[in-house]
N, C-alpha and C positions, 0 to 999 in steps of 0.2 A: 421456636415454633409456637409459643404461647403468647397471650396478650394479658394486659393488666386486668385485675378482677377486684371484687369486694368494694366497688365504688371508688377505687383509687384514682381513676381518671377524673373524678369530680373533686376529690379532696386535694390531691397532690398539686394541681395548678394554683389552688387557693393558698396552699402552704408555702410554696417556693416560687411561684410565678410560672407562667406557661412555658417559657423558654427552658428554664431549669427542669421543669417537669418532663418535657419532651426528651431532653438529654438523658435524664435518669431512666426513663422508660426505655428508650432505644438502646442505651448502653447496657442496661440490665446488670450493672455491677453490684456485687455485694459490698455494702458500705461499712466502713469502720466508724467508730464514734467521732473521730476528728472530721471525716468527710461529711457525716450527717450534720455536724455542727456548722461546717462551712457552707453547706447548701441551704441551711435554715430548717432542717427537719427536727432539730432539737435545739433548745435554748441554752443548755449547759451540759457539761459532762463532768462526772465525778467518779473517783475510784469506788469500786463496789463496797468496800468497808465503810465508806463515808456517805453512801447514797441515802440511807435511811435518815441520818442526821440532817443532811441537806434538804431532803424532802420535807421533813418536819419543820425545818426553819422557814421554808417557802410557804408551807401551809399556815404557819403562825403569822407570817408577814401579811398574808392575804386575809386572815380571819380574826386575829386577836384584836380586841377593842374595835371591831367593825360591826355594823348592823347586819344581822343575818339576812334581813329582807333586802337591803341594799346590795349585799354580795350576790345573792341569788338573782336579783333583777339584773345587775351589771353583767354577770356571766351570760345570762340569756340574751341580753341586749347586744353584747359584742358578737356572740355567735349568730344570732338570728338576723340582726339588722344588717350585718355585712353581706347577707345574701339577697337583700331587697333590691328591687329594680330602680328605685328612685330615692334620693335622700329625704324627700318629704315624708315618705313612709316611716323612715327611721326617726325623723324629727317628731312625728306624732307619738311614737312609742316613748321616746326620750321625755317628751313633755308630760305624758301620763305618769311615767315613773317619777319624774321630778315632783309633780303635784302630790302624788301619793306619799313619797318620802318626806315632803315638806310638812305634812300634817302628822307624821309619825316619828320615826327614828331620826329623821333629818333635823327636826327641831331640837332634839336632845343632843345630837352631834354638834350643832352650832353652839348651843348653850355650854356644853362641856368645853369646847374650844375656847370660847370667850372667858370662861371661868378657870381655864388652865387646869382641867381635871380630866380624868378618864371618863368616857361616856358610860352610861348605864342604859343600854338599849333593851327595849321590851318587845319589839317585833320578833316574829318567828317566821323562818322560811317556810314552815308548813302552813302559814296563814298569809298567803299572798294577796295582793290587791284585787279588787273586783274585776279589773280588766284582764288579769293575767291568764286565766283559762281560755278566754276567747282569743287573746293574742297568740298564745302558743298553738292554738288550733287554727290560726290564720283568719280570725273573725273580729279582730279588735276594732272598736268603733272610734270615731274621731272625737267624741265628747269625753270630757273629764269624768272620772267616777264620782259618784255621790259620796259625800263625807259620812263616815260611819262613826257613831259615838261608842 
């Protein structure tokens, strides 16, 4: 006698696809870990005693020796661009982000790769590119940001 709530009808189809979302909602089953994995609600399952170790390993794989700016931009790009109505909109943001990182941490990343050494990134996720605030507010312009020294 109840319906889905908390914006689950918006998120669920994006996570598992519309057919699986409808099946999950109409069945209203309580899912165990294996079923959640099978339908795509979770990426991995681990025993409780191993969970913190595995979570730390994933966080390290995503962030160790990575540019904080590139990680922050990439996270937002994957989440926000997937909701845009046309790929041209995503391409504009991808291009702005590529331009920005090419004059910052991207240059260091390529140099470190060519020199076969660990990168020394200086960008900070708290200091995002000029276009970032407008973009997350839905006002990003089509022009590239001005180069800051």
